[in-house]
VEXVO-760109 format. One record per atom (N, C-alpha, C): residue number from 1; residue in three letters; atom name; x, y, z. Coordinates in Angstrom, 3 decimals. Example, Ala and Ser with C-alpha at 12.3 -4.5 7.8 and 13.67 -1.06 7.14 Angstrom:
residues 2
+-----+------+------+----------+----------+----------+
! seq ! type ! atom !       px !       py !       pz !
+-----+------+------+----------+----------+----------+
!   1 !  ALA !    N !   13.190 !   -5.690 !    7.800 !
!   1 !  ALA !   CA !   12.300 !   -4.500 !    7.800 !
!   1 !  ALA !    C !   13.200 !   -3.300 !    7.800 !
!   2 !  SER !    N !   12.850 !   -2.250 !    7.080 !
!   2 !  SER !   CA !   13.670 !   -1.060 !    7.140 !
!   2 !  SER !    C !   12.900 !    0.030 !    7.870 !
+-----+------+------+----------+----------+----------+
***
This chain:
residues 98
+-----+------+------+----------+----------+----------+
! seq ! type ! atom !       px !       py !       pz !
+-----+------+------+----------+----------+----------+
!   1 !  MET !    N !  -35.599 !  106.960 !  133.090 !
!   1 !  MET !   CA !  -34.375 !  107.034 !  133.870 !
!   1 !  MET !    C !  -33.957 !  108.495 !  133.986 !
!   2 !  GLN !    N !  -33.594 !  108.879 !  135.166 !
!   2 !  GLN !   CA !  -33.164 !  110.244 !  135.425 !
!   2 !  GLN !    C !  -31.656 !  110.346 !  135.235 !
!   3 !  THR !    N !  -31.222 !  111.415 !  134.559 !
!   3 !  THR !   CA !  -29.781 !  111.632 !  134.400 !
!   3 !  THR !    C !  -29.391 !  112.933 !  135.095 !
!   4 !  PHE !    N !  -28.123 !  113.013 !  135.440 !
!   4 !  PHE !   CA !  -27.609 !  114.170 !  136.157 !
!   4 !  PHE !    C !  -26.404 !  114.738 !  135.419 !
!   5 !  THR !    N !  -26.260 !  116.034 !  135.508 !
!   5 !  THR !   CA !  -25.064 !  116.695 !  134.993 !
!   5 !  THR !    C !  -24.549 !  117.632 !  136.078 !
!   6 !  LEU !    N !  -23.310 !  117.948 !  135.990 !
!   6 !  LEU !   CA !  -22.689 !  118.846 !  136.944 !
!   6 !  LEU !    C !  -22.844 !  120.275 !  136.447 !
!   7 !  ASP !    N !  -23.275 !  121.185 !  137.297 !
!   7 !  ASP !   CA !  -23.444 !  122.579 !  136.912 !
!   7 !  ASP !    C !  -22.530 !  123.441 !  137.775 !
!   8 !  ILE !    N !  -21.327 !  123.638 !  137.283 !
!   8 !  ILE !   CA !  -20.326 !  124.437 !  137.988 !
!   8 !  ILE !    C !  -19.925 !  125.586 !  137.074 !
!   9 !  THR !    N !  -19.901 !  126.798 !  137.627 !
!   9 !  THR !   CA !  -19.413 !  127.955 !  136.878 !
!   9 !  THR !    C !  -18.309 !  128.598 !  137.709 !
!  10 !  TYR !    N !  -17.222 !  128.953 !  137.066 !
!  10 !  TYR !   CA !  -16.121 !  129.592 !  137.775 !
!  10 !  TYR !    C !  -15.561 !  130.735 !  136.942 !
!  11 !  ARG !    N !  -14.964 !  131.694 !  137.637 !
!  11 !  ARG !   CA !  -14.324 !  132.842 !  136.985 !
!  11 !  ARG !    C !  -12.838 !  132.809 !  137.288 !
!  12 !  TYR !    N !  -12.068 !  133.295 !  136.321 !
!  12 !  TYR !   CA !  -10.622 !  133.347 !  136.492 !
!  12 !  TYR !    C !  -10.082 !  134.529 !  135.708 !
!  13 !  VAL !    N !   -8.919 !  134.995 !  136.099 !
!  13 !  VAL !   CA !   -8.326 !  136.181 !  135.488 !
!  13 !  VAL !    C !   -6.996 !  135.802 !  134.861 !
!  14 !  VAL !    N !   -6.822 !  136.195 !  133.587 !
!  14 !  VAL !   CA !   -5.569 !  135.977 !  132.865 !
!  14 !  VAL !    C !   -5.157 !  137.316 !  132.267 !
!  15 !  ASN !    N !   -3.976 !  137.778 !  132.638 !
!  15 !  ASN !   CA !   -3.452 !  139.060 !  132.149 !
!  15 !  ASN !    C !   -4.451 !  140.199 !  132.332 !
!  16 !  GLY !    N !   -5.106 !  140.228 !  133.481 !
!  16 !  GLY !   CA !   -6.032 !  141.306 !  133.810 !
!  16 !  GLY !    C !   -7.423 !  141.172 !  133.213 !
!  17 !  LYS !    N !   -7.664 !  140.154 !  132.414 !
!  17 !  LYS !   CA !   -8.982 !  139.956 !  131.799 !
!  17 !  LYS !    C !   -9.704 !  138.795 !  132.494 !
!  18 !  THR !    N !  -10.979 !  139.037 !  132.814 !
!  18 !  THR !   CA !  -11.775 !  138.022 !  133.509 !
!  18 !  THR !    C !  -12.500 !  137.136 !  132.501 !
!  19 !  TYR !    N !  -12.417 !  135.843 !  132.736 !
!  19 !  TYR !   CA !  -13.092 !  134.838 !  131.915 !
!  19 !  TYR !    C !  -13.972 !  134.001 !  132.831 !
!  20 !  SER !    N !  -14.914 !  133.271 !  132.241 !
!  20 !  SER !   CA !  -15.695 !  132.305 !  133.017 !
!  20 !  SER !    C !  -15.865 !  131.039 !  132.182 !
!  21 !  SER !    N !  -16.061 !  129.942 !  132.871 !
!  21 !  SER !   CA !  -16.233 !  128.662 !  132.195 !
!  21 !  SER !    C !  -17.100 !  127.750 !  133.040 !
!  22 !  LYS !    N !  -17.625 !  126.718 !  132.407 !
!  22 !  LYS !   CA !  -18.428 !  125.718 !  133.098 !
!  22 !  LYS !    C !  -17.793 !  124.333 !  132.996 !
!  23 !  LYS !    N !  -16.685 !  124.233 !  132.285 !
!  23 !  LYS !   CA !  -16.054 !  122.922 !  132.073 !
!  23 !  LYS !    C !  -15.256 !  122.503 !  133.293 !
!  24 !  ARG !    N !  -15.584 !  121.330 !  133.823 !
!  24 !  ARG !   CA !  -14.754 !  120.760 !  134.884 !
!  24 !  ARG !    C !  -13.648 !  119.930 !  134.247 !
!  25 !  ARG !    N !  -14.033 !  119.167 !  133.241 !
!  25 !  ARG !   CA !  -13.090 !  118.269 !  132.576 !
!  25 !  ARG !    C !  -13.554 !  118.087 !  131.133 !
!  26 !  TRP !    N !  -12.653 !  117.775 !  130.252 !
!  26 !  TRP !   CA !  -13.028 !  117.540 !  128.862 !
!  26 !  TRP !    C !  -13.886 !  116.285 !  128.756 !
!  27 !  HIS !    N !  -14.935 !  116.369 !  127.996 !
!  27 !  HIS !   CA !  -15.836 !  115.251 !  127.699 !
!  27 !  HIS !    C !  -16.470 !  114.647 !  128.950 !
!  28 !  GLU !    N !  -16.966 !  115.505 !  129.805 !
!  28 !  GLU !   CA !  -17.727 !  115.046 !  130.973 !
!  28 !  GLU !    C !  -19.073 !  114.544 !  130.462 !
!  29 !  VAL !    N !  -19.587 !  113.487 !  131.030 !
!  29 !  VAL !   CA !  -20.832 !  112.899 !  130.535 !
!  29 !  VAL !    C !  -21.964 !  113.025 !  131.545 !
!  30 !  GLN !    N !  -23.191 !  112.949 !  131.017 !
!  30 !  GLN !   CA !  -24.352 !  112.833 !  131.880 !
!  30 !  GLN !    C !  -24.414 !  111.393 !  132.350 !
!  31 !  SER !    N !  -24.951 !  111.197 !  133.513 !
!  31 !  SER !   CA !  -25.105 !  109.825 !  133.984 !
!  31 !  SER !    C !  -26.275 !  109.742 !  134.946 !
!  32 !  SER !    N !  -26.655 !  108.535 !  135.264 !
!  32 !  SER !   CA !  -27.728 !  108.319 !  136.225 !
!  32 !  SER !    C !  -27.167 !  108.112 !  137.631 !
!  33 !  PHE !    N !  -25.886 !  108.346 !  137.801 !
!  33 !  PHE !   CA !  -25.240 !  108.138 !  139.096 !
!  33 !  PHE !    C !  -25.203 !  109.441 !  139.892 !
!  34 !  TYR !    N !  -26.241 !  109.671 !  140.671 !
!  34 !  TYR !   CA !  -26.332 !  110.890 !  141.470 !
!  34 !  TYR !    C !  -25.135 !  111.017 !  142.412 !
!  35 !  ARG !    N !  -24.761 !  109.926 !  143.057 !
!  35 !  ARG !   CA !  -23.654 !  109.976 !  144.026 !
!  35 !  ARG !    C !  -22.349 !  110.425 !  143.370 !
!  36 !  TYR !    N !  -22.129 !  109.998 !  142.126 !
!  36 !  TYR !   CA !  -20.912 !  110.402 !  141.406 !
!  36 !  TYR !    C !  -20.866 !  111.919 !  141.256 !
!  37 !  HIS !    N !  -21.939 !  112.502 !  140.752 !
!  37 !  HIS !   CA !  -21.975 !  113.950 !  140.545 !
!  37 !  HIS !    C !  -22.008 !  114.702 !  141.867 !
!  38 !  ASP !    N !  -22.697 !  114.155 !  142.840 !
!  38 !  ASP !   CA !  -22.756 !  114.806 !  144.146 !
!  38 !  ASP !    C !  -21.373 !  114.847 !  144.793 !
!  39 !  SER !    N !  -20.610 !  113.764 !  144.680 !
!  39 !  SER !   CA !  -19.266 !  113.741 !  145.280 !
!  39 !  SER !    C !  -18.350 !  114.753 !  144.599 !
!  40 !  ILE !    N !  -18.518 !  114.931 !  143.293 !
!  40 !  ILE !   CA !  -17.720 !  115.940 !  142.587 !
!  40 !  ILE !    C !  -18.138 !  117.336 !  143.025 !
!  41 !  ALA !    N !  -19.443 !  117.583 !  143.091 !
!  41 !  ALA !   CA !  -19.953 !  118.907 !  143.478 !
!  41 !  ALA !    C !  -19.480 !  119.302 !  144.866 !
!  42 !  ARG !    N !  -19.348 !  118.344 !  145.759 !
!  42 !  ARG !   CA !  -18.882 !  118.643 !  147.125 !
!  42 !  ARG !    C !  -17.436 !  119.154 !  147.134 !
!  43 !  ASN !    N !  -16.679 !  118.840 !  146.094 !
!  43 !  ASN !   CA !  -15.303 !  119.339 !  145.997 !
!  43 !  ASN !    C !  -15.232 !  120.801 !  145.578 !
!  44 !  TYR !    N !  -16.365 !  121.327 !  145.089 !
!  44 !  TYR !   CA !  -16.388 !  122.702 !  144.585 !
!  44 !  TYR !    C !  -17.526 !  123.498 !  145.228 !
!  45 !  PRO !    N !  -17.476 !  123.718 !  146.548 !
!  45 !  PRO !   CA !  -18.550 !  124.502 !  147.172 !
!  45 !  PRO !    C !  -18.495 !  125.965 !  146.709 !
!  46 !  LEU !    N !  -19.621 !  126.616 !  146.764 !
!  46 !  LEU !   CA !  -19.731 !  128.010 !  146.350 !
!  46 !  LEU !    C !  -18.697 !  128.872 !  147.073 !
!  47 !  GLY !    N !  -17.940 !  129.641 !  146.305 !
!  47 !  GLY !   CA !  -16.960 !  130.560 !  146.863 !
!  47 !  GLY !    C !  -15.570 !  129.975 !  147.072 !
!  48 !  LYS !    N !  -15.396 !  128.702 !  146.823 !
!  48 !  LYS !   CA !  -14.090 !  128.075 !  147.026 !
!  48 !  LYS !    C !  -13.106 !  128.516 !  145.933 !
!  49 !  SER !    N !  -11.873 !  128.812 !  146.321 !
!  49 !  SER !   CA !  -10.827 !  129.114 !  145.342 !
!  49 !  SER !    C !  -10.362 !  127.807 !  144.715 !
!  50 !  VAL !    N !  -10.220 !  127.812 !  143.405 !
!  50 !  VAL !   CA !   -9.829 !  126.601 !  142.687 !
!  50 !  VAL !    C !   -8.696 !  126.922 !  141.717 !
!  51 !  THR !    N !   -7.964 !  125.900 !  141.338 !
!  51 !  THR !   CA !   -6.936 !  126.042 !  140.311 !
!  51 !  THR !    C !   -7.597 !  125.829 !  138.958 !
!  52 !  VAL !    N !   -7.368 !  126.742 !  138.040 !
!  52 !  VAL !   CA !   -7.935 !  126.654 !  136.691 !
!  52 !  VAL !    C !   -6.797 !  126.401 !  135.711 !
!  53 !  TYR !    N !   -6.989 !  125.418 !  134.847 !
!  53 !  TYR !   CA !   -6.019 !  125.103 !  133.793 !
!  53 !  TYR !    C !   -6.565 !  125.660 !  132.489 !
!  54 !  TYR !    N !   -5.825 !  126.574 !  131.872 !
!  54 !  TYR !   CA !   -6.311 !  127.208 !  130.652 !
!  54 !  TYR !    C !   -5.263 !  127.128 !  129.555 !
!  55 !  ASN !    N !   -5.733 !  127.295 !  128.337 !
!  55 !  ASN !   CA !   -4.859 !  127.302 !  127.170 !
!  55 !  ASN !    C !   -4.192 !  128.672 !  127.086 !
!  56 !  PRO !    N !   -2.862 !  128.743 !  127.206 !
!  56 !  PRO !   CA !   -2.202 !  130.047 !  127.179 !
!  56 !  PRO !    C !   -2.378 !  130.786 !  125.849 !
!  57 !  ASN !    N !   -2.619 !  130.042 !  124.770 !
!  57 !  ASN !   CA !   -2.859 !  130.671 !  123.465 !
!  57 !  ASN !    C !   -4.300 !  131.132 !  123.293 !
!  58 !  ASN !    N !   -5.207 !  130.582 !  124.107 !
!  58 !  ASN !   CA !   -6.616 !  130.960 !  124.057 !
!  58 !  ASN !    C !   -7.207 !  130.766 !  125.454 !
!  59 !  PRO !    N !   -7.057 !  131.769 !  126.324 !
!  59 !  PRO !   CA !   -7.483 !  131.632 !  127.718 !
!  59 !  PRO !    C !   -8.976 !  131.348 !  127.910 !
!  60 !  LYS !    N !   -9.782 !  131.511 !  126.867 !
!  60 !  LYS !   CA !  -11.212 !  131.175 !  126.982 !
!  60 !  LYS !    C !  -11.410 !  129.675 !  127.190 !
!  61 !  ILE !    N !  -10.432 !  128.878 !  126.793 !
!  61 !  ILE !   CA !  -10.505 !  127.424 !  126.914 !
!  61 !  ILE !    C !   -9.883 !  127.025 !  128.251 !
!  62 !  ALA !    N !  -10.730 !  126.535 !  129.162 !
!  62 !  ALA !   CA !  -10.239 !  126.221 !  130.506 !
!  62 !  ALA !    C !  -11.005 !  125.051 !  131.114 !
!  63 !  VAL !    N !  -10.349 !  124.361 !  132.033 !
!  63 !  VAL !   CA !  -10.957 !  123.274 !  132.797 !
!  63 !  VAL !    C !  -10.432 !  123.322 !  134.228 !
!  64 !  LEU !    N !  -11.146 !  122.663 !  135.120 !
!  64 !  LEU !   CA !  -10.686 !  122.557 !  136.507 !
!  64 !  LEU !    C !   -9.815 !  121.334 !  136.727 !
!  65 !  LYS !    N !  -10.015 !  120.335 !  135.887 !
!  65 !  LYS !   CA !   -9.258 !  119.103 !  136.039 !
!  65 !  LYS !    C !   -8.732 !  118.697 !  134.666 !
!  66 !  PRO !    N !   -7.425 !  118.736 !  134.463 !
!  66 !  PRO !   CA !   -6.888 !  118.380 !  133.147 !
!  66 !  PRO !    C !   -7.032 !  116.885 !  132.869 !
!  67 !  GLY !    N !   -6.977 !  116.532 !  131.618 !
!  67 !  GLY !   CA !   -7.115 !  115.136 !  131.223 !
!  67 !  GLY !    C !   -8.485 !  114.878 !  130.639 !
!  68 !  LEU !    N !   -8.689 !  113.656 !  130.217 !
!  68 !  LEU !   CA !   -9.946 !  113.279 !  129.581 !
!  68 !  LEU !    C !  -10.946 !  112.754 !  130.598 !
!  69 !  GLY !    N !  -12.206 !  113.072 !  130.365 !
!  69 !  GLY !   CA !  -13.276 !  112.596 !  131.230 !
!  69 !  GLY !    C !  -13.802 !  111.244 !  130.781 !
!  70 !  LEU !    N !  -14.812 !  110.798 !  131.469 !
!  70 !  LEU !   CA !  -15.404 !  109.489 !  131.215 !
!  70 !  LEU !    C !  -15.945 !  109.357 !  129.793 !
!  71 !  GLY !    N !  -16.518 !  110.429 !  129.248 !
!  71 !  GLY !   CA !  -17.068 !  110.375 !  127.893 !
!  71 !  GLY !    C !  -16.011 !  110.049 !  126.859 !
!  72 !  ALA !    N !  -14.849 !  110.665 !  126.974 !
!  72 !  ALA !   CA !  -13.764 !  110.402 !  126.029 !
!  72 !  ALA !    C !  -13.239 !  108.978 !  126.193 !
!  73 !  LEU !    N !  -13.128 !  108.523 !  127.421 !
!  73 !  LEU !   CA !  -12.635 !  107.166 !  127.656 !
!  73 !  LEU !    C !  -13.614 !  106.118 !  127.135 !
!  74 !  MET !    N !  -14.911 !  106.379 !  127.291 !
!  74 !  MET !   CA !  -15.914 !  105.458 !  126.763 !
!  74 !  MET !    C !  -15.843 !  105.428 !  125.239 !
!  75 !  GLY !    N !  -15.689 !  106.593 !  124.625 !
!  75 !  GLY !   CA !  -15.567 !  106.661 !  123.173 !
!  75 !  GLY !    C !  -14.347 !  105.910 !  122.680 !
!  76 !  LEU !    N !  -13.236 !  106.051 !  123.374 !
!  76 !  LEU !   CA !  -12.016 !  105.345 !  123.005 !
!  76 !  LEU !    C !  -12.203 !  103.837 !  123.140 !
!  77 !  PHE !    N !  -12.850 !  103.400 !  124.212 !
!  77 !  PHE !   CA !  -13.112 !  101.975 !  124.413 !
!  77 !  PHE !    C !  -13.972 !  101.417 !  123.274 !
!  78 !  ILE !    N !  -15.032 !  102.115 !  122.924 !
!  78 !  ILE !   CA !  -15.916 !  101.659 !  121.838 !
!  78 !  ILE !    C !  -15.154 !  101.600 !  120.523 !
!  79 !  PHE !    N !  -14.319 !  102.590 !  120.256 !
!  79 !  PHE !   CA !  -13.531 !  102.615 !  119.025 !
!  79 !  PHE !    C !  -12.583 !  101.416 !  118.969 !
!  80 !  VAL !    N !  -11.827 !  101.189 !  120.038 !
!  80 !  VAL !   CA !  -10.862 !  100.081 !  120.069 !
!  80 !  VAL !    C !  -11.584 !   98.739 !  119.959 !
!  81 !  PHE !    N !  -12.697 !   98.580 !  120.668 !
!  81 !  PHE !   CA !  -13.471 !   97.340 !  120.590 !
!  81 !  PHE !    C !  -13.980 !   97.114 !  119.168 !
!  82 !  SER !    N !  -14.459 !   98.158 !  118.511 !
!  82 !  SER !   CA !  -14.969 !   98.028 !  117.139 !
!  82 !  SER !    C !  -13.873 !   97.607 !  116.172 !
!  83 !  ILE !    N !  -12.706 !   98.199 !  116.291 !
!  83 !  ILE !   CA !  -11.583 !   97.835 !  115.427 !
!  83 !  ILE !    C !  -11.181 !   96.383 !  115.674 !
!  84 !  ALA !    N !  -11.105 !   95.996 !  116.949 !
!  84 !  ALA !   CA !  -10.735 !   94.611 !  117.279 !
!  84 !  ALA !    C !  -11.767 !   93.635 !  116.727 !
!  85 !  PHE !    N !  -13.033 !   93.981 !  116.794 !
!  85 !  PHE !   CA !  -14.086 !   93.120 !  116.272 !
!  85 !  PHE !    C !  -13.985 !   92.986 !  114.754 !
!  86 !  LEU !    N !  -13.721 !   94.097 !  114.071 !
!  86 !  LEU !   CA !  -13.559 !   94.046 !  112.608 !
!  86 !  LEU !    C !  -12.342 !   93.209 !  112.214 !
!  87 !  ILE !    N !  -11.267 !   93.331 !  112.949 !
!  87 !  ILE !   CA !  -10.077 !   92.520 !  112.685 !
!  87 !  ILE !    C !  -10.396 !   91.045 !  112.912 !
!  88 !  PHE !    N !  -11.129 !   90.746 !  113.965 !
!  88 !  PHE !   CA !  -11.544 !   89.369 !  114.230 !
!  88 !  PHE !    C !  -12.368 !   88.820 !  113.063 !
!  89 !  LEU !    N !  -13.328 !   89.583 !  112.606 !
!  89 !  LEU !   CA !  -14.162 !   89.134 !  111.487 !
!  89 !  LEU !    C !  -13.323 !   88.903 !  110.235 !
!  90 !  TYR !    N !  -12.399 !   89.814 !  109.975 !
!  90 !  TYR !   CA !  -11.556 !   89.715 !  108.783 !
!  90 !  TYR !    C !  -10.636 !   88.497 !  108.859 !
!  91 !  THR !    N !  -10.003 !   88.282 !  110.009 !
!  91 !  THR !   CA !   -9.016 !   87.192 !  110.135 !
!  91 !  THR !    C !   -9.655 !   85.818 !  110.232 !
!  92 !  THR !    N !  -10.912 !   85.743 !  110.643 !
!  92 !  THR !   CA !  -11.583 !   84.447 !  110.716 !
!  92 !  THR !    C !  -12.293 !   84.103 !  109.426 !
!  93 !  GLY !    N !  -12.229 !   85.011 !  108.450 !
!  93 !  GLY !   CA !  -12.863 !   84.743 !  107.154 !
!  93 !  GLY !    C !  -14.379 !   84.764 !  107.239 !
!  94 !  PHE !    N !  -14.931 !   85.550 !  108.132 !
!  94 !  PHE !   CA !  -16.369 !   85.624 !  108.278 !
!  94 !  PHE !    C !  -16.996 !   86.107 !  106.983 !
!  95 !  THR !    N !  -17.963 !   85.353 !  106.477 !
!  95 !  THR !   CA !  -18.705 !   85.749 !  105.283 !
!  95 !  THR !    C !  -20.180 !   85.553 !  105.542 !
!  96 !  HIS !    N !  -20.939 !   86.265 !  104.798 !
!  96 !  HIS !   CA !  -22.384 !   86.160 !  104.916 !
!  96 !  HIS !    C !  -22.911 !   85.249 !  103.830 !
!  97 !  ASN !    N !  -23.510 !   84.123 !  104.197 !
!  97 !  ASN !   CA !  -24.065 !   83.179 !  103.240 !
!  97 !  ASN !    C !  -25.552 !   83.398 !  103.102 !
!  98 !  LYS !    N !  -26.026 !   83.362 !  101.866 !
!  98 !  LYS !   CA !  -27.462 !   83.515 !  101.620 !
!  98 !  LYS !    C !  -28.116 !   82.189 !  101.392 !
+-----+------+------+----------+----------+----------+
***
């Protein structure tokens, strides 16, 4: 199976100092969905001016789109599902019989 990642690099200036980053969003994931990555890439053609969101305490940390990406949401879903499953096992008195 072929996977795709987004390869975007941008430069921005904070207080006269130039920084660069490749992060579009926190926890962006690889996927086999070419159309998904292609549609995102079309929003950032070469030379386009973009808004950069950076940490004012550490301008090296920056993204183009604030919020959590698909990877973080998938991780949260797996975590919540695992906790719910453990609670289910505990409340139903599930035991392992030999």
